[in-house]
MIRO-551863 format. One record per residue (C-alpha): x negated, y negated, z; residue in one letter. Coordinates in nm, 2 decimals. Example, Ala and Ser with C-alpha at 12.3 -4.5 7.8 and 13.67 -1.06 7.14 Angstrom:
BEGIN
     c1     c2     c3 rodo
  -1.23   0.45   0.78    A
  -1.37   0.11   0.71    S
This chain:
BEGIN
     c1     c2     c3 rodo
   0.00   0.00   0.00    M
  -0.15  -0.33  -0.11    S
  -0.13  -0.67   0.07    S
   0.00  -0.99  -0.10    T
  -0.25  -1.20   0.11    I
  -0.61  -1.16  -0.01    K
  -0.85  -1.06   0.27    N
  -1.19  -1.22   0.33    R
  -1.39  -0.89   0.35    L
  -1.59  -0.93   0.03    K
  -1.68  -1.29   0.12    A
  -1.79  -1.19   0.47    L
  -1.99  -0.90   0.33    R
  -2.16  -1.12   0.08    N
  -2.23  -1.39   0.34    A
  -2.42  -1.13   0.54    K
  -2.61  -1.02   0.22    G
  -2.49  -0.66   0.25    L
  -2.40  -0.41  -0.03    T
  -2.09  -0.20   0.01    Q
  -2.32   0.10   0.08    D
  -2.51  -0.09   0.36    E
  -2.18  -0.20   0.51    L
  -2.05   0.16   0.51    V
  -2.36   0.28   0.70    L
  -2.33   0.01   0.96    K
  -1.96   0.07   1.02    L
  -1.99   0.44   1.04    N
  -2.26   0.41   1.30    S
  -2.00   0.24   1.52    Q
  -1.71   0.48   1.49    I
  -1.65   0.78   1.71    N
  -1.81   1.11   1.61    S
  -1.48   1.29   1.56    G
  -1.34   1.01   1.35    E
  -1.32   1.02   0.97    K
  -1.61   0.83   0.82    P
  -1.54   0.52   0.61    I
  -1.63   0.57   0.24    S
  -1.76   0.32  -0.02    K
  -1.44   0.38  -0.21    M
  -1.23   0.28   0.09    T
  -1.43  -0.05   0.13    V
  -1.39  -0.12  -0.24    S
  -1.01  -0.06  -0.21    N
  -1.00  -0.29   0.09    W
  -1.19  -0.57  -0.09    E
  -0.97  -0.55  -0.40    N
  -0.65  -0.54  -0.19    N
  -0.55  -0.20  -0.33    K
  -0.51  -0.06   0.03    H
  -0.41  -0.25   0.34    A
  -0.67  -0.25   0.62    I
  -0.53  -0.06   0.92    K
  -0.53  -0.22   1.26    Q
  -0.82  -0.02   1.41    D
  -1.04  -0.07   1.11    K
  -0.95  -0.44   1.09    A
  -1.06  -0.48   1.45    K
  -1.39  -0.29   1.37    L
  -1.46  -0.52   1.08    L
  -1.37  -0.84   1.26    A
  -1.59  -0.75   1.55    D
  -1.88  -0.66   1.31    F
  -1.85  -1.00   1.13    F
  -1.78  -1.20   1.44    G
  -1.44  -1.33   1.33    V
  -1.08  -1.29   1.44    S
  -0.86  -1.02   1.27    V
  -0.63  -1.28   1.12    P
  -0.92  -1.46   0.96    Y
  -1.05  -1.13   0.82    L
  -0.71  -1.05   0.67    L
  -0.68  -1.38   0.50    G
  -0.45  -1.58   0.73    Y
  -0.52  -1.94   0.81    E
  -0.60  -2.02   1.18    I
  -0.55  -2.35   1.34    Q
  -0.88  -2.33   1.52    S
  -0.84  -2.65   1.72    N
  -0.49  -2.59   1.86    Q
  -0.51  -2.55   2.24    R
  -0.27  -2.26   2.27    A
  -0.45  -2.00   2.49    F
  -0.42  -2.05   2.87    L
  -0.61  -1.82   3.10    A
  -0.38  -1.61   3.33    F
  -0.66  -1.50   3.57    E
  -0.83  -1.80   3.73    P
  -1.21  -1.84   3.75    G
  -1.31  -1.59   3.48    L
  -1.51  -1.83   3.27    L
  -1.70  -1.97   3.58    K
  -1.76  -1.61   3.70    S
  -1.91  -1.52   3.36    L
  -2.13  -1.83   3.37    R
  -2.26  -1.77   3.72    L
  -2.32  -1.40   3.64    K
  -2.53  -1.49   3.34    N
  -2.72  -1.76   3.54    G
  -2.65  -2.04   3.30    C
  -2.54  -2.40   3.34    S
  -2.26  -2.59   3.17    L
  -2.52  -2.79   2.98    S
  -2.67  -2.46   2.85    D
  -2.33  -2.35   2.72    I
  -2.25  -2.69   2.57    S
  -2.59  -2.70   2.39    E
  -2.53  -2.37   2.21    I
  -2.15  -2.39   2.15    T
  -2.11  -2.77   2.10    N
  -1.82  -2.76   2.35    I
  -1.83  -3.09   2.55    P
  -1.93  -3.04   2.92    I
  -1.62  -3.22   3.03    K
  -1.40  -2.97   2.84    D
  -1.60  -2.68   2.99    L
  -1.55  -2.81   3.34    E
  -1.17  -2.84   3.28    E
  -1.17  -2.49   3.13    L
  -1.35  -2.35   3.43    E
  -1.11  -2.51   3.66    N
  -0.81  -2.38   3.46    D
  -0.70  -2.74   3.38    Q
  -0.72  -2.69   3.00    L
  -0.60  -2.44   2.75    A
  -0.85  -2.28   2.51    Y
  -0.85  -2.33   2.14    S
  -0.91  -2.03   1.90    D
  -1.25  -2.19   1.81    L
  -1.36  -2.22   2.17    E
  -1.27  -1.86   2.24    L
  -1.47  -1.75   1.94    H
  -1.77  -1.96   2.05    Q
  -1.76  -1.85   2.42    L
  -1.71  -1.47   2.34    T
  -2.01  -1.49   2.12    N
  -2.21  -1.68   2.37    F
  -2.14  -1.43   2.66    F
  -2.11  -1.13   2.43    N
  -1.77  -1.03   2.58    V
  -1.42  -0.96   2.46    K
  -1.15  -1.23   2.47    V
  -0.96  -1.06   2.76    D
  -1.27  -1.11   2.98    E
  -1.22  -1.49   2.96    I
  -0.84  -1.51   2.94    L
  -0.73  -1.20   3.14    G
  -0.52  -1.07   2.84    Y
  -0.55  -1.02   2.47    V
  -0.39  -1.30   2.27    P
  -0.20  -1.24   1.94    H
  -0.49  -1.34   1.72    H
  -0.63  -0.99   1.76    T
  -0.32  -0.83   1.61    F
  -0.31  -0.73   1.25    S
   0.00  -0.94   1.17    I
  -0.02  -1.28   1.34    P
   0.27  -1.52   1.35    I
   0.27  -1.90   1.39    N
   0.42  -2.03   1.71    I
   0.70  -2.28   1.65    S
   0.63  -2.63   1.80    S
   0.99  -2.62   1.92    N
   0.89  -2.35   2.17    M
   0.67  -2.59   2.36    Y
   0.95  -2.85   2.36    K
   1.21  -2.60   2.48    D
   1.01  -2.49   2.79    V
   0.94  -2.85   2.89    E
   1.29  -2.85   3.03    N
   1.18  -2.59   3.30    I
   1.06  -2.79   3.60    T
   1.07  -2.51   3.86    D
   0.73  -2.33   3.90    T
   0.91  -2.03   4.05    E
   1.11  -1.98   3.74    T
   0.80  -2.02   3.52    L
   0.61  -1.76   3.73    N
   0.90  -1.52   3.70    S
   0.92  -1.56   3.32    L
   0.54  -1.53   3.28    I
   0.54  -1.21   3.48    S
   0.83  -1.06   3.29    D
   0.68  -1.14   2.94    T
   0.34  -0.99   3.04    L
   0.52  -0.67   3.16    L
   0.72  -0.66   2.84    A
   0.41  -0.69   2.63    N
   0.24  -0.40   2.82    K
   0.54  -0.18   2.77    L
   0.55  -0.26   2.40    L
   0.18  -0.19   2.37    D
   0.23   0.16   2.52    N
   0.52   0.22   2.28    L
   0.30   0.11   1.98    K
   0.03   0.35   2.08    D
   0.28   0.64   2.11    K
   0.44   0.56   1.77    L
   0.10   0.56   1.60    L
   0.01   0.90   1.75    S
   0.36   1.05   1.67    S
   0.49   1.23   1.36    E
   0.74   0.96   1.29    I
   0.76   0.86   0.93    I
   0.67   0.50   0.86    N
   0.53   0.46   1.22    S
   0.28   0.20   1.09    Q
   0.58  -0.01   0.97    E
   0.75   0.01   1.31    Y
   0.41  -0.07   1.47    N
   0.39  -0.39   1.26    N
   0.73  -0.50   1.37    E
   0.64  -0.44   1.74    I
   0.33  -0.65   1.69    E
   0.53  -0.94   1.57    K
   0.74  -0.92   1.89    V
   0.42  -0.89   2.10    M
   0.27  -1.19   1.92    A
   0.59  -1.40   2.00    W
   0.58  -1.29   2.36    L
   0.22  -1.40   2.40    I
   0.30  -1.73   2.23    D
   0.60  -1.78   2.47    F
   0.38  -1.69   2.76    N
   0.12  -1.95   2.66    N
   0.39  -2.21   2.63    A
   0.52  -2.12   2.98    L
   0.16  -2.13   3.12    G
   0.09  -2.47   2.97    I
   0.42  -2.61   3.11    Q
   0.32  -2.47   3.45    K
  -0.02  -2.63   3.42    L
   0.14  -2.97   3.34    K
   0.37  -2.94   3.65    L
   0.07  -2.85   3.88    I
  -0.13  -3.14   3.74    T
   0.16  -3.38   3.78    K
   0.23  -3.27   4.14    N
  -0.14  -3.31   4.23    N
  -0.15  -3.67   4.12    K
């Protein structure tokens, strides 16, 4: 099954100066021993959009090239939109102290202003996709080690959050209600993630199709959760003034 959106695999491979054979060797060295090896023909089909790249292989490729899955698959990412709020406090600061580096060290390498880093460490600012990409590369960690969860940009079928969602939740001025909604959406996402895994390992026909639909719901839930978290942050900041 081909995709109507052209992926960036060939461009990323060429940027690294790799042939298809060389890419195949590097990818196969990273997959499990019992897993079916990736062939040159498979890579060629992916690059020419003859076959869709499955979720696990898209993640493998994205990690290898140091990009997000949506970027690899050809989707446009609004890299400067602050849409990712950490749900476990202190993770970034903990990583920095663990690695023995200062805010100025991080700023010098990532070009993220020290003031922004301070606010991110104190959970007073939401992350942009670009900042997450820079920080995960700097610390050599996965996104959930900074946020406490995996945002939707790691899914194979990302969706764009509606700006109306942020406006809608602005009407919620009770932190207890926000906390309850945040907890429920995170729980719902975990349950859907379990369902997705079971579908993929089942004998159900078109399980990948169902999986894609589940991912859309999960992506929406994470976006909704981010909107709730940002509203909660606004209320906390307002009350502390």
